[in-house]
N, C-alpha and C positions, 0 to 999 in steps of 0.2 A: 504494500500500500504506500502511496506517495506520502512524503512528509507533510504534516498538517500546515495550514496557513492561517495566520491570525488576521482577522478583519477588524480594523480599529477605527472607531468613529467617536464623535463628540459625546454621544449618549448611547446607552445600552440598547434602546429600541431601534435606533438608526443602524447600529452595528448588526443587530439580529436581522433586520430587514435586508440589509446589504448582503449579509452572508447567505440568506435564503435565495436572493436573486442570483448571486454568483454561483450558488450550488446548482441552480436550475439551468444556468447558461451552458451551452455546449462547449466542450474543450476544457472545462475546469473540473478536474477529477480529484483533486486533493481534498481531504477533509477540511472544512472551514470552521474556525472557532471565533466567536464574536467577543470583542473587548472594548471597553473605553480605554483611553490612555492610562488612567489611574489603575484600572484593574489589570491591565497588561503589565505595568511596572510592578505590581504586587505579586504577580504569578511567576515564580522563579523558573517553572518548567514550561512556560508559554512557548509557542512556536517561534523560531528565529526568522522565518519568512513571513512577511507582512504585506497587507494591502491597506493603505491609508485612505479613508473615506473623506473626501473634501466637501466642505459646505458649498452650496451652489454659487454664491457670489464670488467674483474674482478676488476682491479685497479680503473677504472672510477666509477664502481658500488659502490665500497667501499667508495670512496670520497663522492659521491652523497648521498648515504644512511646514512652515518655517519653524514654528515652535517645537513640533514633535519630531521633525527630522533632526533638529539640533539635539534633542534629548535622547533619541533612540539610535541614530545611525552613527555610532562611534566606531572608529576603525580598529582593525587588528593591529598588533604591535609590528614594528619593523621585522623583516624576515630573520635577521641574526638574533634578535631577542626572542622571537617566537621559537626558533630552533633550540635556543638554550633552555627555555622553559619546557619544551617538548622532550628534552633529554632527561628532565627531572620527573615530569608527570605528563600523562597523555593530554594533548590539547585538542579541543573539539574543532576549532576553526582552521581554515587555511589562510596564510598570509596573502593569498591572491585576491582576497576580498577587499584589501586595502585600496582605496581610491588613489589613483596615481599622484595627484598634487599632495595629498597627505603623506603618502609614502616618501616622496622626495623631501618633504619638509622634515620628516623624522629620520632620514637616512643616516645622519651623523650622530644620532643619540646612542651612546654606547652603554648606558645603564638605565634601569628602571626599577620601580618598586612594585612587587607583586602583592596584591591584597586579595587573598582568597576569602570566599564567603561574603557575608553582608557587610557593606560599608555604610555606617550611619554617621551622624554628625560628630559623635564622640570619637569614633575611630579615625575619621578624616582629620580631626583636630590633632590627634596623637601622631598621625603620620606627618602632618605639617610640622609639628614640634620636633620631630626626629630629623628634620632637615632634608637636603637633597638625597636622592634624585626626586624631581617633581614630575617625572613621567610615571604615571600610576597605571598599572595593568590590573584589571578586575576580570572576573569570570564573564559577566555580561552587564549591560546597562541596567538590567533589571535587579542586579545585586546592589545597586547604589541607592540608598534611601536618603537622598538629599533633596531639599526643595530647590526650586529654580533660583531663588535668591542665594541659597547656600552654594549652589554650583557656580553662580556668577562670582561669589566671593572667592571660591577656590581658584577660578580662572584668573582673577585679579592678582592672586598670590603666585601665579605661574604654573598651576597644576594643569597637566595635559593627560587626558584619559585615553586608554585603548583597552580593547576587550578580547578575551580568548574566544568568545562566541558572538561574533558581530551579527547584528540584525540586517537582514537583506530585504530591501523593499522591492516587491515584484511589480507593483502598479499603484497608481492613484485611481480610486473609484469615484466617479462624479458625473454630473450632468454633461452632455456632449458640448454644450456651449463653453465649457471651461477650456476646450481646445484653443479657442480664440485668445485666451489670456495666459497662455503658457509663459510668455515673457515675464509676467508678474509673479505667478506662483511657482514656476519651474525653477527659479533660482535657488530654491531651498533644497533641491534634491540632486542626487547624482544624475549624470547624463543618461539619456535614452530610457528613462522610466516611462512606460506607456500610460496613457489615460484610458481606463475602461469605462464605458458608458453604462447607463442604467440597466441594460440587458446583458452586461458582462462582456460585450464585444469590445475589441480594441479600436478606440477612436483615433489614436495617434501613437506612433512609435518612433518619431524622429527625435534627434538629439535635443535635450534641453539646453538652452543658451544661458549658461551660468555666468557669474561675474568674471 
């Protein structure tokens, strides 16, 4: 059976409805599980492959997608650090999932701090007090129990996150008219993420024009 896919929307009813429509659409054979962003982050065993359900308006879609892409789509560590961890413990993810600009930006980082298990505010503060390195590797974005404000404070202190089990976005699910506003909401996402319309069909698969 194919690996499950998480369908994530702003509310539970919207996520359930989207999952039902996508389940009924031809060509989508993987089991679909519905989540809100909050419930997805609470579920340590949630699927790593996701579909983000965008609100219908271009501005609302941009805000929603930007916020949750930033929170969920953390990269894998650089290959050399990934291989070093893999020599100590099995690693779920492949470093090939790192997006190219991030991989290049991290290529010269020779050390990192591995934080296994849940990372809450107290543990993050202790890691900061311990000093460098400020490249922190966690098991997944779902293992980090920090608020948006706390994550911003960590970033301001120089903390950079990477994950052993990166989230992979398969598509954005939304109304077909969102295809006309890709230039606005598409900047939040990796390139070539398709937009699936209300019936689950692929509306657009061209590259997203990022910054």
